[in-house]
N, C-alpha and C positions, 0 to 999 in steps of 0.2 A: 504493500500500500504506500510506503514511503516513496517508492519510485513514481507512483501516480501523482503524489504531491509535487514532486519535482517537475513532472510534466505539466501539471496545472500551473505552477509558477512560471514556467517557460511560456505557456499559453498567455498568461496575464502580461508578460513582458511584450509579447507580440501585439497584444491589445493596447499597448502603450500605457499600461497602468504605472503609476509612479513607484519608485523603489520603496518608499515608505509603505505604500498600499500593499505591495507584494510581500514585504516582510510581515506586515500585520496579518494578512490573509494566511500566510504560511504558519505563523504562530497559532492562529485560531483553529486552523484545520488540524494541526498536530495536537492541540489541546483536546479536540474532540476524539481523535484516535486514541489518545491516552485514556480518556474516559471509557471508550469502548473496550479497551483492554484486550483486543484480539477477538472479541465476540462478533458474531454475524451482525452486520449493520441492518437494522430494520427501522421502519417508521416509528415504532414504539420506543426504540432505543434513542432515536433522535429527539423525540418528544421529552423523554426523561432528561436528556442532556439540556434541553431548553429550560426545563423546570429547575434543574440544578443551577443553571446560569442566573436565573431570576433570584435565587437566594443569595448570590454573591455580588451581583453587579446592578448598576442602574439600568433602567429600561433602554436608554439610548445605546449603552455599551452592549447590552444583550442583542439588540438588533444588528449592530455592527458585526458581532460574532456569528449571528445567524446568517447574515448576508454572505459571509466568507464560506461557511459550509454549504449553503445552498448553491453558491457558485461552483463549488467543488463537485457537488452531486450532479449538477447540470453538465459539467465537463465530462463526468463519467457516464453520462447518458442515463442517470438514475433520478429522473424527475420525481419519481414516486416517493423519494426520501425527503424531499424538500418540506420544510415546515413554515408556518406563517410567522411573520414578525409580530412583535407586540404593537398594539395600537396605542399611540401616545397622544393625548390631547395637549395641544400647545398651550403653555401658560401665558397669561396676559401680562405677567411681570416676572422678573428674575429675582432670585434670592440675593439678599445683600451679602451673604456669605461667599458668593461667587463673583459678584460684580466688582471689578477693579475701578476705583474712582480716579479722577484726574489728580486729586491731591496725593493719593497713594502712588500713582505713577511718577509724580514729581519727586516724591520721597525716595523711590527706588533709584532714580537717576542720581540724586544727591548722595545716596549710600554708595553707589558705584564710584562716583567721583571722589568721595571721602577716602576710598581705598586706593585711590590713584589708578583705578581701572577705567581709563577713558574709553578703551575699546568697547567694553561692555555697555557703558553709558550711551555710547554712540550707536551700538547695535540696537538697543532698546528704542532709541529715538528714531532710528531708521525704519524699524518695523511699525512703530506707532505713527510715525509721520507720513507714511506712504500707504499703510494698510496691507502690505505684502505678507505672505505666509513666511514662516521661519525657513521653510525649504526653498524659498525664492530669494533668500538673502544673497546667495552667490551671484544673482543677476545684477546686483548693485556693483558694477565694475567701475574702474577708473574712467573708462570711455563713456559710461552712462552718466557719471557725475559731470564730466566735461560737457556733454551734450544737454544735460538736464532731463534726460529721458531714458528709462530702462525698458528693454524689451524682454518679456518673460515668456518662457515656453514651459507649459505644464499641462499634463493630462490631455495632450493632443491639441491644446489651444494656445494661441499666441495673443498677448495683450501688451499694451504699452502703458507704462506708469511714469507720470511726471514726478520729478524730484523737486520739492519746494525750494525756493531761493535760500532760505536760512539753512536748510539741511545741506544744500549744495556747498554753502560757504564753510560749514564746520567739517563736512566730509573732505573738501579740498584741502583744508588746513591739516587734517589728520593724514591725508595722503602725502602731502608735502613733507610733513614731519617724519614719516616712515619711508619716504622715497618710493611710494607706490605709483607707478606710471602706467600700468596696464593690468588687466585681469581683475578678479574679485578684490574688493576693498578689504573685506574681513577675512584674514587668512591666519593660519597657524605659523609656528616658527619654521616649519618645513615648507611653507608656501602653499599648503592645501586649504581650501575653503573650510571655515570652522564648522564642525559637525553639529547638527541640530541637537543631539542629546547632550553635548557639552554646553551648548547655549542654555538649555533647560536647567542644567545643574548650576550654572553660573548665576542665572536669574534667581533660582531658589535660595542661593547663598546670601542674597541681599535682604531677605525677608526680616530676619531678626533685627538687623541694624536699622532698617527702614520702618519697622513697626507695622508690617503688613502681613496678614495671614497667608501662609504658604498655599492654602487652598485657592487663593485668588491669583497666584502668579504662575502663569504659563505663557509661552510665546504667543499663543492664540489670544490671550487676554488683551494684549496690546492691539491686536487686529480688531477685536470687538470694540475697544475704546475708540479707536480711529473711526469706526463705523458710526458709533453713537454721536461723536463730536461732529463728524461730517454731516450727518443727517439733521442734527439740531440746527445747523446753519443753512443747509441747502434744501432739505425736505424733498429731494429727488431720489426716490428709492431705485428707479431704473438706472440712473447714472451711477449710484453707489454700487449696484450689482455689477456693472461693467468694470468699475475700478477694482472691486474685490475678486473679479473673475468668476462670478456665479452665473450659471446657466439658468437657474431657477430663482425667481424673486422671492419665493417662499423661504429659501435658505437665507436670503438677505434679511428678511423680517426677523429671524432669530437673533441676528446681530444687533438690531436696533431696539430690542425689547427694553422697556423701562424698568427701573428698580421698583421694589415693592413700596418704598417710601414715596416715590414720585407718583406711582399708580394710586396710592391712597390719597395723596393730595388732590389729584384730579377728581377722584370720586367725591371727596369732601366739597370740592368747588361746585358740584352739581346743586348743592343746597336743597337736597330732597329729604333731609332729616331735620325736624324742628327742634 
């Protein structure tokens, strides 16, 4: 069966799935096979695995794992083994435990600078200032900074991202200081683009100093903050979807969901309770 998993991952590569997606699908399929433990795979077994996932993960994570094994079953020609994903009703507001605020964002940058980690401070500002994914950070090259526009290739799609004037200025100063004249701006000592998992760890290391809950700090949190700030000024969800690289505006809606505090304030403003 492991051989089939490798074939499935090769198929995903031909389908131009990202490296991160292929790795995640591979882990999820192997987790299912470990659960099966060599037993004959039946629909009943897959349903039990789904129930087991629900005890350990949030609904959205369960659906991601189900998507991986369903894709694997389709690849094997075993459509009969596919199970339904969980139905999740979209919340009208997000939990304050997960929403990174602008003030917290600024404290994280200050924490990085207080440790003399200018590169990390600038990586955070680049992600939050453009709305790119952490996996797209390598598209911020010296050439892109010079032209003021980065071309991003991901998931079989191409989009252009404008680099704001202030960000171009600080990136240019950083490049000049490190003598970076071409290629990705954020690189390791060996000249390779910084790995996304290392970026995640570096961001988490700022939490205690910045006084920000670790549950709020992920590379994607800064992308969400960009979306909320952009929408608050522009109110054009279609344009925001293009900037973020979303094919479906419903995905973009998740990014601009308001906090529970803001949602409560809007409801109080209705004046329907005497």
